[in-house]
N, C-alpha and C positions, 0 to 999 in steps of 0.2 A: 514788835510792840512790847511794852512793859506790862507786867502782870497787874500792876495797879490800874493801868488804863483799861485793861480787860475786865477787871473786877467792877469797875465803875459803870460798865455797860449793862443794859437790861437784857432780859432773855431774848426778846425779839431782835434787838440789835446784835446780840451774839450770834444768833442763827443767821442773820443777814451777812455779818462779817465772815462767818465760817464759809458760807456759799461763795462769797466773793473771793476769798483766799483759795478755795478749792479750784475755782475757775482759773485764777492766776497761776496756780501750781500746774494745772493742765497745760496752759499756754507755754509755761517755762519748760516743761518736759518735752513738748513738741519742738521748741527751739533748740533744746539740748540734743535731741535725737538728730536734728538736721544739721547740727554743728554751728548754729548761729549764736549760741549762748556763750558769752565771754566769761562770766563769773558763775561757776557752779555753786559757790557759797550761798547764793540766793536761794537755791533749792532747799538747803538745810535749814536756813533761817525761816523760810516759809513753812516748812513742815513742823518746825518747833512752835511757831505761832499758832498753827492750826491745832496742835496738840494742847497748847495752853488754853485756847478758846474752848475746845471740847471738854477739858477738865473743869473749867469754871462753869460751863453750861450744865454739866452733870451735877456739880455741887448745888447750883441754884435750883435746878429742877428737883433735887432730892429734898430741899428745904420746903418747897411749895407743895 
């Protein structure tokens, strides 16, 4: 996700997106551990997206 897309989301949407991405990361980690994951680059991209969302969420919560 692009940072601009993330900044356009509301607080509730960011929290929902964060939980969805955390679940997806969990599933990818399980697939990676069992050897079924072909591209491990997805893990890194997903972790960075989660970090971006958490950063923007903290910024928005600090303002409110």
